[in-house]
PDB file with SEQRES, HELIX, SHEET and CRYST1 records, atoms N, CA, C and O in Angstrom:
SEQRES   1 A   76  MET TYR PHE LYS ALA PHE PHE LYS LYS LYS LYS ILE ASP          
SEQRES   2 A   76  LEU ILE ILE PHE ALA PHE ALA MET ILE LEU GLY TRP ILE          
SEQRES   3 A   76  SER SER TYR ILE LEU ILE LYS GLY PRO ALA SER TRP GLY          
SEQRES   4 A   76  GLY PRO VAL GLY VAL ILE ILE ALA TYR LEU ILE ARG PHE          
SEQRES   5 A   76  PHE TRP GLU TYR ARG LYS PHE LYS ILE ASP THR LYS GLU          
SEQRES   6 A   76  SER ASN LYS PHE SER HIS SER ARG ARG SER PHE                  
HELIX    1 AA1 TYR A    2  ILE A   32  1                                  31    
HELIX    2 AA2 GLY A   39  SER A   72  1                                  34    
CRYST1    1.000    1.000    1.000  90.00  90.00  90.00 P 1           1          
ATOM      1  N   MET A   1       9.843  -6.062 -11.879  1.00  0.00           N  
ATOM      2  CA  MET A   1      11.043  -5.390 -11.304  1.00  0.00           C  
ATOM      3  C   MET A   1      10.646  -4.198 -10.485  1.00  0.00           C  
ATOM      4  O   MET A   1      11.176  -3.996  -9.393  1.00  0.00           O  
ATOM      5  N   TYR A   2       9.703  -3.380 -10.995  1.00  0.00           N  
ATOM      6  CA  TYR A   2       9.332  -2.223 -10.276  1.00  0.00           C  
ATOM      7  C   TYR A   2       8.461  -2.634  -9.010  1.00  0.00           C  
ATOM      8  O   TYR A   2       8.588  -2.037  -7.941  1.00  0.00           O  
ATOM      9  N   PHE A   3       7.633  -3.611  -9.175  1.00  0.00           N  
ATOM     10  CA  PHE A   3       6.761  -3.978  -8.100  1.00  0.00           C  
ATOM     11  C   PHE A   3       7.539  -4.612  -6.950  1.00  0.00           C  
ATOM     12  O   PHE A   3       7.184  -4.378  -5.795  1.00  0.00           O  
ATOM     13  N   LYS A   4       8.619  -5.431  -7.216  1.00  0.00           N  
ATOM     14  CA  LYS A   4       9.407  -6.068  -6.049  1.00  0.00           C  
ATOM     15  C   LYS A   4       9.963  -4.877  -5.284  1.00  0.00           C  
ATOM     16  O   LYS A   4       9.783  -4.787  -4.069  1.00  0.00           O  
ATOM     17  N   ALA A   5      10.649  -3.942  -5.988  1.00  0.00           N  
ATOM     18  CA  ALA A   5      11.285  -2.779  -5.294  1.00  0.00           C  
ATOM     19  C   ALA A   5      10.292  -1.959  -4.512  1.00  0.00           C  
ATOM     20  O   ALA A   5      10.567  -1.544  -3.386  1.00  0.00           O  
ATOM     21  N   PHE A   6       9.093  -1.713  -5.125  1.00  0.00           N  
ATOM     22  CA  PHE A   6       8.096  -1.038  -4.363  1.00  0.00           C  
ATOM     23  C   PHE A   6       7.540  -1.678  -3.163  1.00  0.00           C  
ATOM     24  O   PHE A   6       7.218  -1.047  -2.157  1.00  0.00           O  
ATOM     25  N   PHE A   7       7.430  -3.029  -3.309  1.00  0.00           N  
ATOM     26  CA  PHE A   7       6.863  -3.931  -2.393  1.00  0.00           C  
ATOM     27  C   PHE A   7       7.789  -3.906  -1.066  1.00  0.00           C  
ATOM     28  O   PHE A   7       7.355  -3.780   0.079  1.00  0.00           O  
ATOM     29  N   LYS A   8       9.010  -4.036  -1.398  1.00  0.00           N  
ATOM     30  CA  LYS A   8      10.090  -4.004  -0.341  1.00  0.00           C  
ATOM     31  C   LYS A   8       9.999  -2.710   0.358  1.00  0.00           C  
ATOM     32  O   LYS A   8      10.090  -2.723   1.585  1.00  0.00           O  
ATOM     33  N   LYS A   9       9.825  -1.567  -0.278  1.00  0.00           N  
ATOM     34  CA  LYS A   9       9.737  -0.188   0.245  1.00  0.00           C  
ATOM     35  C   LYS A   9       8.502  -0.104   1.070  1.00  0.00           C  
ATOM     36  O   LYS A   9       8.587   0.555   2.106  1.00  0.00           O  
ATOM     37  N   LYS A  10       7.272  -0.716   0.751  1.00  0.00           N  
ATOM     38  CA  LYS A  10       6.060  -0.474   1.453  1.00  0.00           C  
ATOM     39  C   LYS A  10       5.642  -1.652   2.362  1.00  0.00           C  
ATOM     40  O   LYS A  10       4.556  -1.664   2.941  1.00  0.00           O  
ATOM     41  N   LYS A  11       6.568  -2.652   2.460  1.00  0.00           N  
ATOM     42  CA  LYS A  11       6.147  -3.884   3.169  1.00  0.00           C  
ATOM     43  C   LYS A  11       5.622  -3.584   4.594  1.00  0.00           C  
ATOM     44  O   LYS A  11       4.598  -4.108   5.032  1.00  0.00           O  
ATOM     45  N   ILE A  12       6.371  -2.724   5.279  1.00  0.00           N  
ATOM     46  CA  ILE A  12       5.860  -2.376   6.704  1.00  0.00           C  
ATOM     47  C   ILE A  12       4.584  -1.700   6.693  1.00  0.00           C  
ATOM     48  O   ILE A  12       3.800  -1.914   7.618  1.00  0.00           O  
ATOM     49  N   ASP A  13       4.260  -0.853   5.688  1.00  0.00           N  
ATOM     50  CA  ASP A  13       2.852  -0.191   5.660  1.00  0.00           C  
ATOM     51  C   ASP A  13       1.883  -1.278   5.457  1.00  0.00           C  
ATOM     52  O   ASP A  13       0.856  -1.248   6.134  1.00  0.00           O  
ATOM     53  N   LEU A  14       2.078  -2.289   4.571  1.00  0.00           N  
ATOM     54  CA  LEU A  14       1.101  -3.367   4.383  1.00  0.00           C  
ATOM     55  C   LEU A  14       0.964  -4.183   5.746  1.00  0.00           C  
ATOM     56  O   LEU A  14      -0.171  -4.512   6.091  1.00  0.00           O  
ATOM     57  N   ILE A  15       1.928  -4.488   6.444  1.00  0.00           N  
ATOM     58  CA  ILE A  15       1.784  -5.184   7.673  1.00  0.00           C  
ATOM     59  C   ILE A  15       1.194  -4.498   8.661  1.00  0.00           C  
ATOM     60  O   ILE A  15       0.374  -5.115   9.341  1.00  0.00           O  
ATOM     61  N   ILE A  16       1.442  -3.193   8.948  1.00  0.00           N  
ATOM     62  CA  ILE A  16       0.734  -2.367   9.801  1.00  0.00           C  
ATOM     63  C   ILE A  16      -0.787  -2.361   9.429  1.00  0.00           C  
ATOM     64  O   ILE A  16      -1.655  -2.605  10.267  1.00  0.00           O  
ATOM     65  N   PHE A  17      -1.047  -2.079   8.169  1.00  0.00           N  
ATOM     66  CA  PHE A  17      -2.580  -2.114   7.691  1.00  0.00           C  
ATOM     67  C   PHE A  17      -3.243  -3.377   8.083  1.00  0.00           C  
ATOM     68  O   PHE A  17      -4.328  -3.411   8.664  1.00  0.00           O  
ATOM     69  N   ALA A  18      -2.503  -4.479   7.721  1.00  0.00           N  
ATOM     70  CA  ALA A  18      -3.169  -5.817   7.913  1.00  0.00           C  
ATOM     71  C   ALA A  18      -3.439  -6.030   9.517  1.00  0.00           C  
ATOM     72  O   ALA A  18      -4.492  -6.504   9.944  1.00  0.00           O  
ATOM     73  N   PHE A  19      -2.475  -5.666  10.251  1.00  0.00           N  
ATOM     74  CA  PHE A  19      -2.526  -5.793  11.692  1.00  0.00           C  
ATOM     75  C   PHE A  19      -3.702  -4.984  12.294  1.00  0.00           C  
ATOM     76  O   PHE A  19      -4.471  -5.443  13.138  1.00  0.00           O  
ATOM     77  N   ALA A  20      -3.767  -3.715  11.769  1.00  0.00           N  
ATOM     78  CA  ALA A  20      -4.876  -2.862  12.229  1.00  0.00           C  
ATOM     79  C   ALA A  20      -6.231  -3.398  11.810  1.00  0.00           C  
ATOM     80  O   ALA A  20      -7.180  -3.337  12.592  1.00  0.00           O  
ATOM     81  N   MET A  21      -6.346  -3.907  10.629  1.00  0.00           N  
ATOM     82  CA  MET A  21      -7.662  -4.414  10.254  1.00  0.00           C  
ATOM     83  C   MET A  21      -8.077  -5.602  11.072  1.00  0.00           C  
ATOM     84  O   MET A  21      -9.233  -5.739  11.473  1.00  0.00           O  
ATOM     85  N   ILE A  22      -7.067  -6.496  11.322  1.00  0.00           N  
ATOM     86  CA  ILE A  22      -7.445  -7.717  11.997  1.00  0.00           C  
ATOM     87  C   ILE A  22      -7.728  -7.391  13.423  1.00  0.00           C  
ATOM     88  O   ILE A  22      -8.619  -8.006  14.010  1.00  0.00           O  
ATOM     89  N   LEU A  23      -7.069  -6.513  13.992  1.00  0.00           N  
ATOM     90  CA  LEU A  23      -7.228  -6.097  15.378  1.00  0.00           C  
ATOM     91  C   LEU A  23      -8.619  -5.447  15.361  1.00  0.00           C  
ATOM     92  O   LEU A  23      -9.417  -5.870  16.197  1.00  0.00           O  
ATOM     93  N   GLY A  24      -9.005  -4.512  14.554  1.00  0.00           N  
ATOM     94  CA  GLY A  24     -10.312  -3.954  14.510  1.00  0.00           C  
ATOM     95  C   GLY A  24     -11.462  -5.076  14.281  1.00  0.00           C  
ATOM     96  O   GLY A  24     -12.558  -4.996  14.837  1.00  0.00           O  
ATOM     97  N   TRP A  25     -11.151  -5.973  13.533  1.00  0.00           N  
ATOM     98  CA  TRP A  25     -12.113  -7.010  13.361  1.00  0.00           C  
ATOM     99  C   TRP A  25     -12.418  -7.914  14.498  1.00  0.00           C  
ATOM    100  O   TRP A  25     -13.570  -8.282  14.732  1.00  0.00           O  
ATOM    101  N   ILE A  26     -11.196  -8.344  15.340  1.00  0.00           N  
ATOM    102  CA  ILE A  26     -11.324  -8.978  16.516  1.00  0.00           C  
ATOM    103  C   ILE A  26     -12.097  -8.256  17.622  1.00  0.00           C  
ATOM    104  O   ILE A  26     -13.015  -8.771  18.261  1.00  0.00           O  
ATOM    105  N   SER A  27     -11.625  -6.990  17.787  1.00  0.00           N  
ATOM    106  CA  SER A  27     -12.308  -6.086  18.729  1.00  0.00           C  
ATOM    107  C   SER A  27     -13.767  -5.964  18.364  1.00  0.00           C  
ATOM    108  O   SER A  27     -14.576  -5.963  19.291  1.00  0.00           O  
ATOM    109  N   SER A  28     -14.176  -5.866  17.186  1.00  0.00           N  
ATOM    110  CA  SER A  28     -15.665  -5.772  16.904  1.00  0.00           C  
ATOM    111  C   SER A  28     -16.338  -6.955  17.199  1.00  0.00           C  
ATOM    112  O   SER A  28     -17.482  -6.876  17.647  1.00  0.00           O  
ATOM    113  N   TYR A  29     -15.770  -8.125  17.006  1.00  0.00           N  
ATOM    114  CA  TYR A  29     -16.463  -9.378  17.522  1.00  0.00           C  
ATOM    115  C   TYR A  29     -16.522  -9.501  19.007  1.00  0.00           C  
ATOM    116  O   TYR A  29     -17.511 -10.015  19.531  1.00  0.00           O  
ATOM    117  N   ILE A  30     -15.457  -9.032  19.763  1.00  0.00           N  
ATOM    118  CA  ILE A  30     -15.514  -9.080  21.207  1.00  0.00           C  
ATOM    119  C   ILE A  30     -16.533  -8.227  21.741  1.00  0.00           C  
ATOM    120  O   ILE A  30     -17.267  -8.613  22.651  1.00  0.00           O  
ATOM    121  N   LEU A  31     -16.635  -6.897  21.142  1.00  0.00           N  
ATOM    122  CA  LEU A  31     -17.467  -5.849  21.778  1.00  0.00           C  
ATOM    123  C   LEU A  31     -18.867  -5.985  21.395  1.00  0.00           C  
ATOM    124  O   LEU A  31     -19.763  -5.952  22.238  1.00  0.00           O  
ATOM    125  N   ILE A  32     -19.098  -6.148  20.061  1.00  0.00           N  
ATOM    126  CA  ILE A  32     -20.518  -6.219  19.646  1.00  0.00           C  
ATOM    127  C   ILE A  32     -20.890  -7.434  18.725  1.00  0.00           C  
ATOM    128  O   ILE A  32     -21.808  -7.373  17.906  1.00  0.00           O  
ATOM    129  N   LYS A  33     -20.186  -8.429  18.903  1.00  0.00           N  
ATOM    130  CA  LYS A  33     -20.515  -9.715  18.176  1.00  0.00           C  
ATOM    131  C   LYS A  33     -20.413  -9.623  16.667  1.00  0.00           C  
ATOM    132  O   LYS A  33     -21.162 -10.278  15.943  1.00  0.00           O  
ATOM    133  N   GLY A  34     -19.554  -8.873  16.234  1.00  0.00           N  
ATOM    134  CA  GLY A  34     -19.293  -8.744  14.735  1.00  0.00           C  
ATOM    135  C   GLY A  34     -19.448  -7.310  14.233  1.00  0.00           C  
ATOM    136  O   GLY A  34     -20.034  -6.477  14.924  1.00  0.00           O  
ATOM    137  N   PRO A  35     -18.964  -7.032  13.116  1.00  0.00           N  
ATOM    138  CA  PRO A  35     -19.014  -5.621  12.592  1.00  0.00           C  
ATOM    139  C   PRO A  35     -20.483  -5.320  12.241  1.00  0.00           C  
ATOM    140  O   PRO A  35     -21.246  -6.190  11.821  1.00  0.00           O  
ATOM    141  N   ALA A  36     -20.845  -3.988  12.445  1.00  0.00           N  
ATOM    142  CA  ALA A  36     -22.268  -3.558  12.187  1.00  0.00           C  
ATOM    143  C   ALA A  36     -22.568  -3.748  10.708  1.00  0.00           C  
ATOM    144  O   ALA A  36     -23.703  -4.078  10.365  1.00  0.00           O  
ATOM    145  N   SER A  37     -21.710  -3.577   9.919  1.00  0.00           N  
ATOM    146  CA  SER A  37     -22.028  -3.751   8.546  1.00  0.00           C  
ATOM    147  C   SER A  37     -20.621  -4.156   7.887  1.00  0.00           C  
ATOM    148  O   SER A  37     -19.556  -3.923   8.457  1.00  0.00           O  
ATOM    149  N   TRP A  38     -20.714  -4.785   6.631  1.00  0.00           N  
ATOM    150  CA  TRP A  38     -19.348  -5.117   5.963  1.00  0.00           C  
ATOM    151  C   TRP A  38     -19.078  -3.955   5.073  1.00  0.00           C  
ATOM    152  O   TRP A  38     -18.032  -3.996   4.424  1.00  0.00           O  
ATOM    153  N   GLY A  39     -19.860  -2.926   4.944  1.00  0.00           N  
ATOM    154  CA  GLY A  39     -19.499  -1.827   4.067  1.00  0.00           C  
ATOM    155  C   GLY A  39     -18.300  -0.976   4.555  1.00  0.00           C  
ATOM    156  O   GLY A  39     -17.506  -0.468   3.763  1.00  0.00           O  
ATOM    157  N   GLY A  40     -18.216  -0.858   5.779  1.00  0.00           N  
ATOM    158  CA  GLY A  40     -17.132  -0.008   6.462  1.00  0.00           C  
ATOM    159  C   GLY A  40     -15.648  -0.718   6.153  1.00  0.00           C  
ATOM    160  O   GLY A  40     -14.732  -0.097   5.612  1.00  0.00           O  
ATOM    161  N   PRO A  41     -15.564  -1.932   6.524  1.00  0.00           N  
ATOM    162  CA  PRO A  41     -14.250  -2.475   6.299  1.00  0.00           C  
ATOM    163  C   PRO A  41     -13.960  -2.769   4.810  1.00  0.00           C  
ATOM    164  O   PRO A  41     -12.789  -2.717   4.433  1.00  0.00           O  
ATOM    165  N   VAL A  42     -14.877  -3.052   3.997  1.00  0.00           N  
ATOM    166  CA  VAL A  42     -14.679  -3.296   2.582  1.00  0.00           C  
ATOM    167  C   VAL A  42     -14.351  -1.842   1.912  1.00  0.00           C  
ATOM    168  O   VAL A  42     -13.583  -1.716   0.959  1.00  0.00           O  
ATOM    169  N   GLY A  43     -14.954  -0.898   2.463  1.00  0.00           N  
ATOM    170  CA  GLY A  43     -14.535   0.460   1.938  1.00  0.00           C  
ATOM    171  C   GLY A  43     -13.096   0.862   2.246  1.00  0.00           C  
ATOM    172  O   GLY A  43     -12.367   1.434   1.435  1.00  0.00           O  
ATOM    173  N   VAL A  44     -12.765   0.533   3.427  1.00  0.00           N  
ATOM    174  CA  VAL A  44     -11.464   0.967   3.897  1.00  0.00           C  
ATOM    175  C   VAL A  44     -10.313   0.132   2.957  1.00  0.00           C  
ATOM    176  O   VAL A  44      -9.316   0.636   2.439  1.00  0.00           O  
ATOM    177  N   ILE A  45     -10.736  -1.275   2.889  1.00  0.00           N  
ATOM    178  CA  ILE A  45      -9.707  -1.980   2.041  1.00  0.00           C  
ATOM    179  C   ILE A  45      -9.641  -1.547   0.621  1.00  0.00           C  
ATOM    180  O   ILE A  45      -8.561  -1.570   0.031  1.00  0.00           O  
ATOM    181  N   ILE A  46     -10.699  -1.166   0.058  1.00  0.00           N  
ATOM    182  CA  ILE A  46     -10.774  -0.690  -1.345  1.00  0.00           C  
ATOM    183  C   ILE A  46      -9.986   0.671  -1.407  1.00  0.00           C  
ATOM    184  O   ILE A  46      -9.187   0.896  -2.316  1.00  0.00           O  
ATOM    185  N   ALA A  47     -10.246   1.559  -0.409  1.00  0.00           N  
ATOM    186  CA  ALA A  47      -9.510   2.882  -0.452  1.00  0.00           C  
ATOM    187  C   ALA A  47      -8.010   2.777  -0.302  1.00  0.00           C  
ATOM    188  O   ALA A  47      -7.212   3.518  -0.876  1.00  0.00           O  
ATOM    189  N   TYR A  48      -7.674   1.723   0.576  1.00  0.00           N  
ATOM    190  CA  TYR A  48      -6.209   1.407   0.833  1.00  0.00           C  
ATOM    191  C   TYR A  48      -5.658   0.948  -0.371  1.00  0.00           C  
ATOM    192  O   TYR A  48      -4.555   1.405  -0.669  1.00  0.00           O  
ATOM    193  N   LEU A  49      -6.269   0.022  -1.240  1.00  0.00           N  
ATOM    194  CA  LEU A  49      -5.781  -0.543  -2.441  1.00  0.00           C  
ATOM    195  C   LEU A  49      -5.707   0.490  -3.578  1.00  0.00           C  
ATOM    196  O   LEU A  49      -4.810   0.427  -4.419  1.00  0.00           O  
ATOM    197  N   ILE A  50      -6.590   1.375  -3.597  1.00  0.00           N  
ATOM    198  CA  ILE A  50      -6.442   2.537  -4.627  1.00  0.00           C  
ATOM    199  C   ILE A  50      -5.297   3.399  -4.372  1.00  0.00           C  
ATOM    200  O   ILE A  50      -4.551   3.793  -5.269  1.00  0.00           O  
ATOM    201  N   ARG A  51      -5.147   3.725  -2.979  1.00  0.00           N  
ATOM    202  CA  ARG A  51      -3.993   4.523  -2.625  1.00  0.00           C  
ATOM    203  C   ARG A  51      -2.633   3.811  -2.861  1.00  0.00           C  
ATOM    204  O   ARG A  51      -1.648   4.434  -3.256  1.00  0.00           O  
ATOM    205  N   PHE A  52      -2.621   2.485  -2.601  1.00  0.00           N  
ATOM    206  CA  PHE A  52      -1.438   1.740  -2.930  1.00  0.00           C  
ATOM    207  C   PHE A  52      -1.141   1.729  -4.427  1.00  0.00           C  
ATOM    208  O   PHE A  52       0.004   1.854  -4.861  1.00  0.00           O  
ATOM    209  N   PHE A  53      -2.221   1.573  -5.200  1.00  0.00           N  
ATOM    210  CA  PHE A  53      -1.944   1.694  -6.676  1.00  0.00           C  
ATOM    211  C   PHE A  53      -1.516   2.922  -7.099  1.00  0.00           C  
ATOM    212  O   PHE A  53      -0.625   2.964  -7.947  1.00  0.00           O  
ATOM    213  N   TRP A  54      -2.064   4.090  -6.590  1.00  0.00           N  
ATOM    214  CA  TRP A  54      -1.419   5.378  -7.007  1.00  0.00           C  
ATOM    215  C   TRP A  54      -0.063   5.502  -6.509  1.00  0.00           C  
ATOM    216  O   TRP A  54       0.764   5.940  -7.309  1.00  0.00           O  
ATOM    217  N   GLU A  55       0.315   5.209  -5.372  1.00  0.00           N  
ATOM    218  CA  GLU A  55       1.717   5.253  -4.926  1.00  0.00           C  
ATOM    219  C   GLU A  55       2.705   4.341  -5.799  1.00  0.00           C  
ATOM    220  O   GLU A  55       3.855   4.686  -6.068  1.00  0.00           O  
ATOM    221  N   TYR A  56       2.190   3.283  -6.160  1.00  0.00           N  
ATOM    222  CA  TYR A  56       3.036   2.370  -7.101  1.00  0.00           C  
ATOM    223  C   TYR A  56       3.150   3.042  -8.370  1.00  0.00           C  
ATOM    224  O   TYR A  56       4.270   3.077  -8.882  1.00  0.00           O  
ATOM    225  N   ARG A  57       2.140   3.603  -8.988  1.00  0.00           N  
ATOM    226  CA  ARG A  57       2.262   4.389 -10.329  1.00  0.00           C  
ATOM    227  C   ARG A  57       3.294   5.511 -10.138  1.00  0.00           C  
ATOM    228  O   ARG A  57       4.145   5.690 -11.009  1.00  0.00           O  
ATOM    229  N   LYS A  58       3.255   6.259  -9.056  1.00  0.00           N  
ATOM    230  CA  LYS A  58       4.163   7.364  -8.843  1.00  0.00           C  
ATOM    231  C   LYS A  58       5.494   6.840  -8.632  1.00  0.00           C  
ATOM    232  O   LYS A  58       6.433   7.457  -9.135  1.00  0.00           O  
ATOM    233  N   PHE A  59       5.710   5.807  -7.971  1.00  0.00           N  
ATOM    234  CA  PHE A  59       7.062   5.163  -7.814  1.00  0.00           C  
ATOM    235  C   PHE A  59       7.595   4.679  -9.087  1.00  0.00           C  
ATOM    236  O   PHE A  59       8.782   4.855  -9.360  1.00  0.00           O  
ATOM    237  N   LYS A  60       6.813   4.093  -9.865  1.00  0.00           N  
ATOM    238  CA  LYS A  60       7.200   3.511 -11.206  1.00  0.00           C  
ATOM    239  C   LYS A  60       7.573   4.680 -12.171  1.00  0.00           C  
ATOM    240  O   LYS A  60       8.553   4.562 -12.907  1.00  0.00           O  
ATOM    241  N   ILE A  61       6.835   5.761 -12.176  1.00  0.00           N  
ATOM    242  CA  ILE A  61       7.156   6.837 -12.987  1.00  0.00           C  
ATOM    243  C   ILE A  61       8.515   7.578 -12.525  1.00  0.00           C  
ATOM    244  O   ILE A  61       9.343   7.934 -13.363  1.00  0.00           O  
ATOM    245  N   ASP A  62       8.682   7.774 -11.241  1.00  0.00           N  
ATOM    246  CA  ASP A  62       9.793   8.412 -10.679  1.00  0.00           C  
ATOM    247  C   ASP A  62      11.059   7.562 -10.872  1.00  0.00           C  
ATOM    248  O   ASP A  62      12.151   8.076 -11.112  1.00  0.00           O  
ATOM    249  N   THR A  63      10.855   6.169 -10.750  1.00  0.00           N  
ATOM    250  CA  THR A  63      12.002   5.428 -10.978  1.00  0.00           C  
ATOM    251  C   THR A  63      12.496   5.424 -12.389  1.00  0.00           C  
ATOM    252  O   THR A  63      13.708   5.445 -12.608  1.00  0.00           O  
ATOM    253  N   LYS A  64      11.588   5.397 -13.392  1.00  0.00           N  
ATOM    254  CA  LYS A  64      11.929   5.424 -14.816  1.00  0.00           C  
ATOM    255  C   LYS A  64      12.532   6.770 -15.020  1.00  0.00           C  
ATOM    256  O   LYS A  64      13.573   6.828 -15.674  1.00  0.00           O  
ATOM    257  N   GLU A  65      12.005   7.863 -14.541  1.00  0.00           N  
ATOM    258  CA  GLU A  65      12.852   9.173 -14.810  1.00  0.00           C  
ATOM    259  C   GLU A  65      14.169   9.224 -14.236  1.00  0.00           C  
ATOM    260  O   GLU A  65      15.111   9.697 -14.872  1.00  0.00           O  
ATOM    261  N   SER A  66      14.303   8.725 -12.965  1.00  0.00           N  
ATOM    262  CA  SER A  66      15.598   8.795 -12.379  1.00  0.00           C  
ATOM    263  C   SER A  66      16.579   7.902 -13.155  1.00  0.00           C  
ATOM    264  O   SER A  66      17.767   8.214 -13.236  1.00  0.00           O  
ATOM    265  N   ASN A  67      16.066   6.747 -13.748  1.00  0.00           N  
ATOM    266  CA  ASN A  67      16.996   5.894 -14.425  1.00  0.00           C  
ATOM    267  C   ASN A  67      17.245   6.625 -15.755  1.00  0.00           C  
ATOM    268  O   ASN A  67      18.375   6.547 -16.237  1.00  0.00           O  
ATOM    269  N   LYS A  68      16.361   7.276 -16.343  1.00  0.00           N  
ATOM    270  CA  LYS A  68      16.574   7.982 -17.650  1.00  0.00           C  
ATOM    271  C   LYS A  68      17.640   9.002 -17.466  1.00  0.00           C  
ATOM    272  O   LYS A  68      18.523   9.059 -18.322  1.00  0.00           O  
ATOM    273  N   PHE A  69      17.666   9.881 -16.368  1.00  0.00           N  
ATOM    274  CA  PHE A  69      18.650  10.878 -16.237  1.00  0.00           C  
ATOM    275  C   PHE A  69      20.041  10.275 -15.800  1.00  0.00           C  
ATOM    276  O   PHE A  69      21.110  10.787 -16.133  1.00  0.00           O  
ATOM    277  N   SER A  70      19.937   9.216 -15.076  1.00  0.00           N  
ATOM    278  CA  SER A  70      21.291   8.661 -14.633  1.00  0.00           C  
ATOM    279  C   SER A  70      22.036   8.090 -15.802  1.00  0.00           C  
ATOM    280  O   SER A  70      23.267   8.122 -15.790  1.00  0.00           O  
ATOM    281  N   HIS A  71      21.410   7.594 -16.763  1.00  0.00           N  
ATOM    282  CA  HIS A  71      21.950   6.936 -17.916  1.00  0.00           C  
ATOM    283  C   HIS A  71      22.399   7.935 -19.011  1.00  0.00           C  
ATOM    284  O   HIS A  71      23.295   7.677 -19.815  1.00  0.00           O  
ATOM    285  N   SER A  72      21.721   9.072 -18.979  1.00  0.00           N  
ATOM    286  CA  SER A  72      21.994  10.143 -19.953  1.00  0.00           C  
ATOM    287  C   SER A  72      23.225  10.931 -19.616  1.00  0.00           C  
ATOM    288  O   SER A  72      23.837  11.478 -20.534  1.00  0.00           O  
ATOM    289  N   ARG A  73      23.624  11.032 -18.421  1.00  0.00           N  
ATOM    290  CA  ARG A  73      24.831  11.684 -18.107  1.00  0.00           C  
ATOM    291  C   ARG A  73      26.166  11.144 -18.448  1.00  0.00           C  
ATOM    292  O   ARG A  73      26.448   9.960 -18.264  1.00  0.00           O  
ATOM    293  N   ARG A  74      27.018  12.042 -18.962  1.00  0.00           N  
ATOM    294  CA  ARG A  74      28.438  11.451 -19.241  1.00  0.00           C  
ATOM    295  C   ARG A  74      29.407  11.738 -18.145  1.00  0.00           C  
ATOM    296  O   ARG A  74      29.244  12.764 -17.484  1.00  0.00           O  
ATOM    297  N   SER A  75      30.393  10.938 -17.889  1.00  0.00           N  
ATOM    298  CA  SER A  75      31.399  11.269 -17.103  1.00  0.00           C  
ATOM    299  C   SER A  75      32.533  11.606 -17.906  1.00  0.00           C  
ATOM    300  O   SER A  75      32.846  10.839 -18.817  1.00  0.00           O  
ATOM    301  N   PHE A  76      33.261  12.754 -17.673  1.00  0.00           N  
ATOM    302  CA  PHE A  76      34.364  13.298 -18.375  1.00  0.00           C  
ATOM    303  C   PHE A  76      35.655  12.930 -17.704  1.00  0.00           C  
ATOM    304  O   PHE A  76      36.726  13.315 -18.172  1.00  0.00           O  
TER     305      PHE A  76                                                      
END                                                                             
């Protein structure tokens, strides 16, 4: 439930990241016949996944807290 809502919110970020990585990979093959090392692209992908996971955790916690407060209020 939380992941689908988060994924809808961050879909454009994932698309832009994938496009930039593919564009960088293609340009490195055109300019220098491939990336100089695989450590750079792999490190960028791992760092992005860690950041994505942290944002997901924050989104999940914030969503739970906002649901808790919205259900606890009474309407008079």
